[in-house]
C-alpha positions as CSV (number, residue, x, y, z in Angstrom):
1,M,-0.1,-0.3,0.2
2,T,2.8,2.5,0.9
3,Y,4.4,1.8,-2.5
4,L,0.9,2.7,-4.1
5,I,0.7,5.9,-2.4
6,I,4.2,7.2,-3.2
7,I,3.6,6.5,-6.8
8,A,0.3,8.0,-6.6
9,L,1.9,11.0,-5.3
10,T,4.9,11.0,-7.3
11,L,2.4,11.1,-10.7
12,G,0.4,13.7,-9.3
13,M,3.2,16.4,-8.7
14,F,4.2,15.6,-12.5
15,F,0.8,16.0,-13.6
16,G,0.2,19.1,-11.3
17,H,3.0,20.9,-12.6
18,F,1.1,20.7,-16.4
19,M,-2.4,21.8,-15.3
20,N,-3.9,25.3,-15.4
21,D,-6.3,26.8,-12.7
22,F,-9.6,26.0,-14.3
23,T,-8.4,21.9,-13.9
24,L,-6.6,22.2,-11.0
25,N,-9.9,23.8,-8.8
26,L,-12.1,20.8,-10.7
27,F,-9.3,18.0,-9.4
28,S,-9.1,19.7,-5.9
29,S,-13.3,19.4,-5.6
30,I,-13.2,15.8,-6.7
31,S,-10.4,15.4,-4.1
32,M,-12.5,17.0,-1.6
33,Y,-15.5,14.5,-2.3
34,G,-13.6,11.7,-2.5
35,L,-12.0,12.6,0.7
36,F,-15.6,13.0,2.6
37,L,-16.4,9.1,0.9
38,L,-13.2,7.2,2.5
39,V,-13.9,8.8,6.0
40,F,-17.5,7.5,5.8
41,C,-16.6,4.2,4.4
42,A,-14.1,4.3,7.3
43,G,-16.7,5.4,9.0
44,I,-19.2,2.7,8.1
45,D,-16.2,0.0,9.1
46,I,-15.2,1.4,12.7
47,G,-19.4,1.3,13.3
48,Y,-20.2,-1.9,11.8
49,S,-17.7,-3.0,15.5
50,K,-19.8,-2.7,18.1
51,E,-17.1,-4.4,20.8
52,V,-14.7,-1.5,19.7
53,F,-16.6,1.5,21.8
54,K,-16.7,-1.3,24.8
55,D,-13.0,-1.8,24.6
56,L,-12.7,2.6,24.2
57,K,-14.7,2.7,27.5
58,S,-12.6,0.6,29.8
59,M,-9.4,2.4,28.4
60,G,-11.0,5.7,29.8
61,F,-8.3,8.8,29.9
62,K,-5.9,6.6,28.3
63,I,-6.8,7.5,25.1
64,L,-5.6,11.3,25.9
65,L,-2.5,10.1,26.0
66,V,-2.2,9.6,22.2
67,P,-2.8,13.7,21.9
68,F,-0.5,14.3,25.1
69,S,2.3,12.8,23.3
70,T,1.8,14.1,20.2
71,V,1.2,17.5,21.5
72,L,4.7,17.1,23.5
73,G,6.5,15.9,20.0
74,S,5.6,18.5,18.6
75,F,6.7,21.1,21.2
76,I,10.2,19.2,21.1
77,S,10.5,19.2,17.7
78,G,9.8,23.3,17.7
79,I,12.3,23.4,20.6
80,V,15.0,21.3,18.1
81,C,14.5,23.4,14.7
82,F,15.1,26.6,17.1
83,L,18.3,25.3,18.3
84,I,19.3,24.2,14.8
85,L,17.5,26.6,12.2
86,D,18.0,30.8,12.0
87,I,14.3,31.2,13.2
88,A,12.5,32.6,16.2
89,L,11.0,30.2,19.5
90,N,8.2,31.7,19.0
91,E,8.2,30.9,14.8
92,A,9.4,27.9,16.0
93,L,6.7,26.6,18.6
94,A,4.0,28.0,16.5
95,I,4.8,26.2,12.9
96,S,5.2,22.9,15.1
97,S,1.4,23.3,16.5
98,G,0.0,23.4,13.4
99,Y,0.0,19.5,14.0
100,G,-0.8,18.9,10.1
101,W,-3.9,21.6,9.6
102,Y,-1.3,23.3,7.0
103,S,-4.2,25.9,5.9
104,L,-5.4,26.9,9.4
105,S,-1.9,27.4,10.8
106,A,0.1,29.2,7.5
107,V,-3.2,31.6,7.8
108,L,-3.0,32.2,11.5
109,I,0.6,33.0,11.6
110,T,0.8,34.7,8.5
111,N,-2.1,37.2,10.1
112,M,0.0,37.3,13.0
113,G,2.8,39.3,11.4
114,S,4.9,36.7,9.7
115,P,4.4,35.8,5.8
116,K,8.3,34.3,5.8
117,A,7.1,31.5,8.9
118,G,3.5,31.5,7.5
119,A,5.0,30.0,4.5
120,I,7.2,27.3,6.4
121,S,4.1,26.5,8.6
122,F,2.4,25.6,5.8
123,L,4.9,23.9,4.1
124,S,6.1,21.8,6.8
125,N,2.5,20.8,7.6
126,I,2.1,19.6,3.8
127,M,5.1,17.8,4.5
128,R,3.6,16.6,7.7
129,E,0.9,15.0,6.0
130,V,2.4,13.2,3.6
131,F,5.4,11.8,5.4
132,A,2.5,10.7,7.7
133,I,0.6,8.5,4.7
134,I,4.1,6.7,3.6
135,L,4.7,5.8,7.8
136,I,1.3,4.9,9.1
137,P,1.6,1.9,7.4
138,I,4.9,0.9,7.9
139,L,4.8,1.9,11.8
140,A,1.8,-0.1,11.9
141,K,3.5,-3.1,11.2
142,Y,6.7,-2.7,12.3
143,L,6.0,-1.3,15.8
144,N,2.3,-0.8,17.4
145,H,-1.0,0.5,15.5
146,I,-0.9,3.2,18.4
147,T,2.5,4.7,17.2
148,A,1.2,4.9,13.4
149,I,-1.7,7.7,15.0
150,A,1.3,10.3,16.6
151,P,2.8,11.1,12.9
152,A,-0.9,11.8,11.2
153,G,-1.9,14.5,14.1
154,A,-5.0,16.5,13.4
155,T,-5.4,14.8,10.1
156,S,-6.0,11.5,12.3
157,M,-9.9,12.2,11.6
158,D,-10.2,12.7,8.2
159,S,-7.2,13.4,5.0
160,T,-5.2,9.9,7.0
161,L,-8.1,8.3,8.8
162,P,-8.7,6.2,5.7
163,V,-4.8,5.3,6.1
164,I,-4.8,4.2,9.6
165,S,-7.8,2.0,9.3
166,K,-6.4,0.2,6.4
167,S,-3.0,-0.4,8.0
168,T,-4.5,-0.9,11.8
169,D,-7.5,-2.0,13.5
170,K,-11.4,-0.4,14.2
171,K,-9.9,0.2,17.8
172,T,-6.8,2.3,16.4
173,S,-9.3,3.8,13.7
174,V,-11.5,5.4,16.7
175,I,-9.0,6.3,18.8
176,A,-7.3,8.0,16.0
177,F,-10.1,10.4,15.1
178,I,-10.7,11.4,18.6
179,N,-6.6,12.1,18.2
180,G,-7.6,14.2,15.1
181,A,-10.6,16.1,16.8
182,L,-8.6,17.4,20.0
183,L,-5.8,18.3,18.1
184,S,-7.9,20.1,15.2
185,A,-9.7,22.1,18.1
186,L,-6.5,23.0,19.9
187,V,-4.5,24.5,17.2
188,P,-6.3,27.5,16.9
189,I,-5.7,28.3,20.6
190,I,-1.9,27.2,20.6
191,V,-0.5,28.3,17.7
192,P,-1.5,32.3,18.7
193,F,-0.2,31.1,22.7
194,F,3.0,30.2,21.3
195,Y,3.9,32.8,18.7
196,N,2.7,35.7,21.0
197,I,4.1,34.7,24.7
198,F,7.8,34.1,23.5
199,K,7.7,36.6,21.0
């Protein structure tokens, strides 16, 4: 599956180079509806298994360890980028707190007065999603299912959920959805917080 994803992405980049605005907008609309269909199918698969929700109930607050670990890992990566790259601490932490939601985090940072950091945020979060799509099947196979959620960040509730669902099990898919929902809710709070507090 990973090879097919990489091939599809590479072919998409190649053909995207030759597209005009009309064709690009058409494909954007198609891909959005395709994403809705994939998430819908993943939801049916999860909902069909009644035992999943009983298992999740028994886990309790342990479910929150996944988003907490993702937030912590992203925070540490922001510190590392600050130390090794020529970037301000507030910008490094704000960029790393996008959790893969490239459209929102980039706009927030740009509007707060840093177009350069906004562009970096957009690229880094796009790259996070691309790497997540590639890494999820590998991590699920060679480490464990829960670890496969972390690279996806906020996208684990939408664009990478079908990949997680295909590579893991129904229980992990539900945890991934909860993880994505919580991280998505945190992005508009944490990005401005880090950008302004360490300015």
